[in-house]
VMD Tcl script that draws the C-alpha trace (Angstrom):
set ca {
  {0.00 0.00 0.00}
  {2.79 2.41 0.91}
  {4.67 1.67 -2.32}
  {1.59 2.40 -4.41}
  {1.09 5.73 -2.65}
  {4.73 6.72 -3.17}
  {4.57 5.68 -6.83}
  {1.45 7.73 -7.39}
  {3.10 10.73 -5.74}
  {6.17 10.41 -7.97}
  {3.98 10.13 -11.06}
  {2.06 13.28 -10.09}
  {5.27 15.20 -9.48}
  {6.66 14.05 -12.84}
  {3.54 15.18 -14.67}
  {3.64 18.54 -12.89}
  {7.22 19.09 -14.04}
  {6.32 18.05 -17.58}
  {3.35 20.40 -17.54}
  {5.67 23.40 -17.50}
  {5.97 24.96 -20.90}
  {8.97 23.60 -22.80}
  {9.63 27.09 -24.10}
  {10.31 28.28 -20.54}
  {13.27 25.94 -20.12}
  {14.53 26.42 -23.67}
  {14.59 30.21 -23.33}
  {17.25 29.75 -20.64}
  {19.60 28.43 -23.36}
  {18.74 30.70 -26.26}
  {16.06 32.74 -27.89}
  {13.25 32.15 -30.42}
  {15.76 31.69 -33.25}
  {17.18 28.64 -31.45}
  {14.10 26.67 -32.49}
  {12.38 28.84 -35.10}
  {13.72 30.05 -38.43}
  {13.90 33.87 -38.22}
  {12.12 33.57 -34.87}
  {8.81 32.65 -36.51}
  {7.01 29.29 -36.25}
  {6.89 27.16 -39.38}
  {3.59 25.97 -40.82}
  {4.26 22.24 -40.37}
  {6.79 22.26 -37.48}
  {9.48 20.88 -39.80}
  {12.03 23.51 -38.76}
  {11.21 23.08 -35.08}
  {11.40 19.26 -35.18}
  {14.76 19.50 -36.93}
  {15.96 21.86 -34.17}
  {14.86 19.34 -31.51}
  {16.89 16.60 -33.19}
  {19.94 18.83 -33.59}
  {20.02 19.53 -29.82}
  {18.60 16.33 -28.31}
  {19.40 13.67 -30.91}
  {17.03 11.54 -32.95}
  {13.95 10.13 -31.27}
  {15.19 6.53 -31.49}
  {18.31 7.41 -29.45}
  {16.48 9.10 -26.56}
  {15.82 7.36 -23.24}
  {12.41 6.15 -22.25}
  {9.99 3.61 -23.64}
  {7.77 6.18 -25.33}
  {10.53 7.60 -27.50}
  {11.70 4.17 -28.62}
  {8.26 2.78 -29.43}
  {7.09 5.84 -31.37}
  {10.28 6.84 -33.19}
  {9.08 5.68 -36.60}
  {5.57 7.09 -36.23}
  {5.79 10.55 -34.82}
  {7.75 13.77 -34.62}
  {8.74 15.64 -31.45}
  {5.94 18.20 -31.83}
  {3.31 15.45 -31.93}
  {3.74 14.97 -28.17}
  {5.68 18.00 -26.96}
  {3.52 21.10 -27.28}
  {6.28 23.62 -26.78}
  {4.24 26.73 -26.02}
  {1.48 24.93 -24.10}
  {1.45 23.91 -20.48}
  {-0.29 20.59 -21.10}
  {1.29 17.34 -19.96}
  {2.81 15.18 -22.68}
  {0.39 12.41 -21.69}
  {-2.53 14.50 -23.04}
  {-1.15 13.89 -26.53}
  {-1.43 10.12 -26.04}
  {-5.20 10.32 -26.01}
  {-5.32 11.32 -29.67}
  {-4.43 7.71 -30.61}
  {-4.86 5.70 -27.38}
  {-8.42 6.12 -26.08}
}
mol new
graphics top color blue
foreach p $ca { graphics top sphere $p radius 0.5 }
foreach p [lrange $ca 0 end-1] q [lrange $ca 1 end] { graphics top cylinder $p $q radius 0.2 }
display resetview
């Protein structure tokens, strides 16, 4: 019982951290041009996804089971809504309901 409670607490804390806007942490290391061409968002997120890979590596090399299992299906922006404060898990519901 205690282990379940601790696990649930850790999961909640993890989701709270993930719920912070990705842009907040990325602005500590650069500016809009770090991810956007000329500081403007692209229509299809192609520029932004390429910027993710340049800094973080390709999806299939990242840690975690979600990156590995979705590397051939999805792009970074499919799950990581950079300017939104929604947890990554909200994106899962588009396919897994």
